[in-house]
N, C-alpha and C positions, 0 to 999 in steps of 0.2 A: 474565400471572403477576404477582402483587403483590410488593412489595419484601420483605415479611415472609416470604411463602411461598418466595421465591427464597433467602433467607438460611437458612431451615430446610432446604431442599433441599441447599444447599451444605454445611451442617453435618452433615446426615445422610450425605451422600456421603462426606465426609472420615472420619467415624466408621466407616462400613461398610468403607472401604478399609483402614483401620488394622486392623480386626478380621480381615478376610480375609488381610491381609498377615501377621499373627501366626500365623494358622492354616497358611498355606502355607510360612512360613519354616522350619518343622520337618519339612516333607514330604521324605522321603528321595529321592523321584523327581524333586525339583526342585533338589537341591543343586548339580548341575553345569550348570544352565540359567542363562545370563547374557545380559545385553544390553550391547552395546558403547555406552557412554555418551560416551566421549571423542570430541568432534567439534570440528573446527577451523573457526573463524569468522574473518572479516577485518574486518567492519564495526565491531565494538566498539572496536577500537583502531587501525584502518587497517593492521594487521599481522596475520599468522596467529597465532591464539591458541586454546588449548584452551578450549572453552566453559565448562568447570568453573572456570576461573581468571578469568572475566569478572565484574567487579563490577557491570556494567550488566545490566539485564534485557534479554535477547535471545532470540528464538525463531527456529528454522530450519524452513522448509517444504521438504521434499525433492522431487526430481523425481517420485518415485513418488506422493506425495500430490497433486502438481499434475495428474498424469495421470488421477487418479480424479475430478477435478472436471469439471463440465459445461463444454464448450468455449464456451458462450455468453458467459461472463464470468470472466476469470481472477481478478477481485476477489473472487469467491466463496471462493477458497481462503484469503483473508486472514481469513475468519470463524473459521478455526481458531486464530487468535492472540488471546490475552487482551489486553485494553486497547484493542482496535481497534473502531471503529464504521464499518460499510460502508453507504453509502446509494446506491441505484441509482434514478434518476428515470424509471421506466417501462419496464423490460425491457431486453433486449440492445441494445447500441449507444447507449443513452442516457447522459447525464452520470452518472458514477460517482465519488464522492468518498470518501476515507478519512480519518477523524479518529483521533488517538491520544491517549488519556488526557484527553479533554475539550478538547484544543486545536482550533483551526480547521483545516479541510482544507488551507488555504494554508500552514499551519505544519508540514506533513509534507513532509520532503525525500525525493524519489524519485530513485534512481540506477539506471542500467542499466550493469552492468560498471564501476561506479565513476564514471560520467559523470552529472552532474546533468541531469535532463530536465524539471523543473518548467517550466511554460509561461510565458515572459516576456510573452505577449500577453494572458493572462487577467487578470481584474480584480484578483485577489489573489495571482497567481503560483502557483495550485494546479495539481496534475497530475490530469488526467481519466483514470481507469483504464479508460475505454472504449477508450483508445488502446493498452492493454497486451494483446498477443496472446500466447497460450501457444506460443511457438516452442520450440526445444530448450533449455529452462531447466534448469540443474543444481540450483539451489536459490534460495530467497528468504530473506534474513536481515532480520528486523524488530527494530530497536534502539529501545527505548522510553525516554522521558525526554529532557530538553533536551540536545542534542548539538552546539550551535553551536561549542563549544570545538575540535572537530575538523573540523566540516563547514560552519561559517559560517551564512549566512542560510538561513531556511526550516526549520531543524532544531529548532524549539522543542518540538514534540510528540514527534519521533523521526525515524528514518531507515528507509526501506524500500529495500533494495538487491537488485535482480534480477540474478542472476549466470547468464549463459548457459554452455553446455557448452564446455569446452576439449578439443580432440581429443587422444587418446592411444591407444597400442596399435594393434592391427590395425584395418583399416577396419570401421566399424559402421554398419549401415543400419537405419532405423526408419521405418515408415509406418503410418498408421491412417486408417480411414474410419468415419463415424458418421452416422446419420440418425434423426430422431424427430419428436415433436410440433411443431406450428406450422411444418410443412414445413422443419424444421431439417436442414441438411446441413453436414458438416465433414470436412475432409481435411487430413492433415499428413504431411510427409516430412522426414527428417533424415539426414545422413551426417556422420561424424566419424572421426578416426583420426590417425595419425602415421607418418611415414616418415623415418628419419634425423633431421636437424635440423629438419624441417618438421612442424608440427602444424596441423590444420584441423578446422573444424566449421561446417556450413551447415544451415539449416533453412528450411522454408516451410510456412505454415499458412493455410488458407482457411475461412471460415465464412459461412453464409447462412441466413436465416430469414425467413418471411413475417410473423412476429411477431403482435402484438396491439395494439390501440389504447393508446397511452401514456396518454391521458386517459380516465379513467373505467372502464377494463376491470375487470369483476367487482366494481365498487363500486355497491352497491344504490341509494344515494341519487342516483346519477347515471343508471345504466342504467334505473331504473324510471320516470324522468320524461322520457325521450327519446322523440321521435316517429319516429326512424329509427335504424338500427344505427350503432354506432361503426365507423369504418374502421380496418383493421389498419395498423400502422406497421412496415415491414420494416427489416432491417439486413443489411449485408454487411461483412465484415472480412477483410483480408488482411495477413499479417505475415511478415517474413523477418529472419533474423539470421545473422551470420557472424563467425568468428574465425580468424585465421591467425597462427601464431607461428613464428619462425625463431630457432634457437639458433646464434649466430655463433661463440661460443666458450664454454668452461665458465663464463665470467664475464659474458657479454653475451648478451642476448636482446631481440628486437624483436617486437612484436605489433601487428596491425592488426585492428580490429573495427568492426562496425556493426550497427544495428538500424533496421528500417523497418516502419511499419504504416500502413494506411489504413482508415478507418472511415466508411462511408456509411450514414446512417440517416434515416428519416422521423421527424418529431416533430410534436407538437401545440402550438399557441400556448397552450392551457390558460387563457385568460382571455376575458372578455367574454361576449356572448350565444351565440357559436358557437365554443367552444374547440377542437373537433375539426377540425383543419385539415391540409391536405396539404403541410406545410412539410418541408424537407429540409436536412440538414447533411452536410458532408464534412470529415473531419479527417485530417490526415497528420502523422506523427511520423518524423523522420529524425535519426539519431544516428550519429556516427562518431568514431573515435579512433585514434591511434597512440601506442604506449607503448614506451619504451626502458628496460630494466633492466640496470644494470651494477654489478658488485661491485668494490670497490677496497680497498686497505690489507689485503691478504691475507684478503679477504671479510669484514672487520669492518664495512665500510660498504656498505650497499646503496643505490644511487642510482636513483631512478625519475623519469623525465620523461615527462609525458603532454600531448599536444595534442589537443583535442576540439572538436567543433562539433555543434550541434543546431539543428533547425528544426521548429517546430510551426506548422501551417497549419490554420485553421478558416474554412470558408465556410458561410454560412447563406442559404438561399433561403426567406424568411419569408412566409407567407400568413396574412392575417387577414380576418375577415368582420365587418362592422359596419353599423349603420343599418337603416332600413326605408323603402323597399324595400332588400333586401340589396345591399351593395356589397362589392367585393373590393379589398384592399390588398396589394400585393406589393413587397418590398424585398430587396436583396442586400447582405450585409455580409461583409467579408473581413478576417481577422486573420492576421498573420504575426509570429511571435516567433522571433528568432535569438539564438544564444549561441555565442561562441567563447571558449576558455579555454586557458591554458597553465599547467602546474603542475609543481613539483619537490617530491619527498619524499625525505628521507634517513633511513635507519634505521641507527643506530650501535650496534653490540653492545659494551656496556661490561663484559662478563664478569659477575662477581659483583655489579657495580653496576647491572645491569639493561640496559634498552634505551631509547635516546633517539631519538625520532622528531621530525623538524622539517621545515619546508617553507615554500613561498610559492606564491601563485597570483595570476594576472592574468586577469580575466574581463570580458567586455563583452556586455551585453544590449541588444537593440533590439526595438522594437515599431513595426509599421506597420499601420494599419487604414484601410479605405475603406468607403464605403457608397453605395448608389444606389437611388433610388425607381424602381420599374418601373410600378406601377399605383397610383392611377388616372391619374397623369400621369408619363410617363418623365422622369427627370432626369439630370443629369450625374453622373459618378463624383466623389465628394467625399472627399478625404483627411482623415480625422477625427483621425489621430494619426500622428506620426513622431517617436519619442523614443528616446534611448539613454542608457546610463550605464555607467561602468567602475568595477570594484571591485578593489582591491588588498588582499591578505591575507597574513599570516604566522601560523604556528602552531608549537607545540612540545608534546611530551608525553614524560613519563618513566615507564617501567614498571619495577618492581623487586619481587623476591620476598624476603621476610624470614622467617627461621626455617623455611624450606621450605614453610610452610603459609599464609603471609599474602602475598597478591598485591595490590599497590598500583599506582595510576596517578594522575598529576597532569598536567593539561594546560591550555593557554590559547591564545587566538587573538585577533588584532586585525584588524578589517575596516575599510577606508577607502574610502568611496564618493566618487569624485572630484566635487567641487562638491556634496557631499551630506553625509549623516550619517556619523559614525564610531562604532564600538562595539567594546568588548572583552568577551570571554566566557571563562569558565573551567569546569573540571570535575575532580572527583576521585572515584575509585572504590576499593573495597576488597572483596576476597573472601577468606574464611578457611575452610580445611578443618579441621574439628575432628578431631584424630587419633583413629583407631579408631572413628569413629561414622558414617561415610558421610554426614556432614552438612556442607553448605557454607553459611556465612552470607555475605551480600553487601549492599553499600550503595553508593549514589552520591549525589552532591550537585553541582549545577552551575547555570549560567545559560544562557539562550538569547536569541537576537535574530533578528528578521526585518526586512529592509529593506523600505521601502514599495515597492509595485509601480510599474512605469512608468505604468500606467493611473491609479493613485491619485494620482500626482504630476503627470502631464503631460496628461491628457485635457483638451481645451480647454473642455469644458462642466463637468465635475465635479472635475477634478484640483486638487490643492493643493500647489504646490511648497514644499519645506522641511519636509515631514513627517518626524518622527523615526521611528527603528526601533521596532518592537514588541519588548518585552522580557519575560523571564520568569525565575523562579528555581524550581527544583524539586528534590525528593529522593525516593529510594525506599529501602526496606530490606526484605529478604526472606531466604528460605532455600530450599534444595533438599535434600530428604531421600531417600536411596536405601535401599531395604529389600529383604528377600526375595532376597538374593544378586543385587541390582541388577535384579530383575524388577518392582519397583515404584518409581516416582519421584513424590514429592509436591513441589509448589512453591507458595509463597505470597509475595506482594509487596504491601506497602502503599506508596502513592505520594501525593504532594501537590505541587501547582503553583500559583503565583500569576503572573498576567499583568497587565502594565500598559502604558500608552500604546498600547492596541489601536486600530487604525484602523477607523473605522466611518463610515457615511454619515449625514449629518444634513440636515434640511430647515430648520434654524434660520437664518433670514435674518440675524440679528445675528452669527452665527459665521462665515458665508461671505462671500466677496468680493461687492461690489455687483452684479457681472455674473452671479453664480451664483444665478440666481433659481430654479433647479430643485434646489438642494442641492449639497453638496460633501463631501469626505472630510476627517476631522479625527482627531487623537489624543485620543480622549475616553473610552475604556472601560477598565475594570478587571474582571478575572474571576479565579475560583479553581476548582480541581478537586482532589478527593481521591477515593481509592478503594482497592479491594483486588482483586488478580488471583490466582486460584487455578487450578491445573492438576494433573492426575493422569494418569499413564501406567502401566498395569498389565498385565502378562502373566499373566492370571488362570489359564488352563490352557495350559501351553506347547504350541505347535503346534496349538492348537485355538481359544482365545478370548483376545482382547486388548481392552482398553478404553482410550479416551482421552477426557478430559473437561477443559473449561475453563469458567471462570465469572469474570465481571467485574462489580463493583458500582462505579458512578461517581456522584459528586455534583459537578455542574458548574454554577456560578451566575455571573450578572452581579453584581458587587459593588455597582453603583450602584442597581440595582432589586431585587436579591435574587430575580430570576426565573431559572428554569432556562434554560440555554443550549439553543438549538434543536438538534434532531436528535442529542442525546446521551442515549440510553436509560440509565436508572438501572441496569438489569440486562440482561446478555446472557450467553449460554452456549451450549455445544455439547457433546453427549454422543454418542460414537461407539463402536461395537463392530466388531471384525474377527473374523469367524468363519470358520474353515477346516475344514469337516467332512470333507474328503478332500483328498488331494494334488492341487494345481493349482487347487482351487476356493476362492474367497474371497467371502464375503457380508458386506457392511458397511452396516448400518443406522445412520442418524444423525438426531438431533433437534437442531435449532437453535431457540433461543428468544430473543425480544427483548421487553423490558418496555416500559412506558408511556413516551412521549416526546412532545415538541411539534415539529411540522413547521416552525413559523414563530417568529421572535423574539417576545418579550413573552408567552410561554406561550400562543400562539395555535395553533389547529388541532391539537388533541390527537389523537394516534394510539394506538389500542388495542394491548395486547400481543398477541403471536402466537407460535405454535410451528409449525415446518415439519418434516415427516418425509420423509427421503430414503433410498433404498437404492441402493447400487452393488454389482454383482457381476461377477466376472471368472473365466474358466476358461482355464487354460493347456492348450491342446490338445497342443502339443509344444514343442520348444525354439525354434521359429520363430513359431508362430501362437498368438494368444490371442483369445478372444471376451469381450466385455464388454457390460453393459447397465446402465442406470440408470433409476430412477423417482424423480421429484421431486415434492414436495408431495403425497404419496399421500393425505393426508386432505383435500385440496382446500381448505386454509385460505385464507380471504379476509383480506388484510392490505394495508396501504400502507406504503411506506418514505418516500414524499413525499406530502403531502396531495393528493388527487384524481388521483394517478398509479397506474396499475394494476400488478399483479404476476401472474406466470404461475400458472395453475391446475395441476391434476394433469396431469403430462406424462411421456412415456417416450421413451427412445432406446436404440439398440443399435449396436454396431460391431465391427470386426475390427482387430486390431493385429498387425503382423508385425515381427520383429527378426531380423537375421542379420548 
């Protein structure tokens, strides 16, 4: 879809919605139909907040929406959110990265229950969403725009906070099984509840697929020139999560939680004369925390102390073919990234003067990597990296409401990397409810920063000690309009960001140290991004037909070359319908479209636009059992998210869900 046609589609959609809204607003049969819009979020301000009072652009993905997505990749659910670009390199289990508003994937901060899980061992500190398994997730909050003032490093593009279920009420059990195309099998079980002062929630999820070749699958220019079939690349994934809370007194509560996932996947080298190789990767993510919450001063001050630890482990068994006659090369590479942190947060209720949030954090990251040649000549295990750094941070934020309708926040943070860079960031937001209009105006302005990764600084071959933090400044302004007795919500946001001191790799011998003959990392780039995010949620015919649509237009460029940034499509969107023709039956067709983009820097390897048509349907048999089925890519569209890497064709699956 071209840029002009996408804009015409968005404009036409908005006009159509407004006209339909006016028609239905006067319908007597709909006067008493309302949608509960007030929703509490915690990521926007680090405190519980009515989403209508948030000056920041934030989206919430509910547990119900997550359950409707395919189990092969939880990242697919993020395609529902405006401003996000999701790229999966070759099907389930492959590297999956998310970019927000044109920022790099390493500039997206990912939290699980408030614990930072970005990988300290990756080259840019990014989070691979192949490690995120759909355990018993209550919701996902996506906060867009620079958020370093509250969350520190990595939050230049925004924050994705995955919040698992907290037990409450009577015991609740949930299980599901599913099977489908590509020999896919999935199973999930969860239990949660509370008894007296104790609450609990545990879940377990497993997924397996025979998959397809990551390299070249359904790509004509590759398949048509091969002399033998491409081999499929399988994937297996296992995930578990748990939370236990104990109320010690009306003013004191402790909680312990954790998340674990394992992702085993075959992959292809995808280079040279024989790119289809039997390489294999294994990834593990472990996260755990303990949190103490205590109220003091007659509950005017809430104190929260959290201690957390994460470990990301990545092992690669790489196979490559080269030469004539054909020779085989095998090597093993292992990466381990550890993080331990202790954090205090205080929330002081100032009455009519608002809420003051303040705190401090101590965090230590470590990277250890090793490698070994196996073929053609076995070699010793070589430690290629062992580096660590400590970061000390303080932050504060003041929230206040003026004239009952104007909600303001002002915040700042200072991060000090021991023996490294120091940086300060700030952010301010405003949300104004226009009286009697069901209109909310919102705006935010702030700065972001990302500390250089351990690999970029200390890798013995490519690292450059003394790198400065990447920095950004960004703002957004938008509105939310509720109509038709809250049955229609329209949202629009304009955003702009500028990035400087971006860390990139260079082969310039004059810029690198004499020993770095293969290149090095330097602060050399500047970039900018601007765009608009549109969304609509409309209950067209109550109890029968509902529509949800999102559209994003992004202009993201390298300021030095004026080239478009790689893997940032100019246009993305999603249009979904929810049809309930009879009680208990739901049919949900969805169209996802992505515009033209470039897979590689320098506007290389152009990828064509595509649209994918999916359908999800579910039938509630009784209060316990539900049947569901999904069809993906029904039109069998051929497309690539990464150049030369395949994507799934027309596929089907079905399953059974039980809740009691």
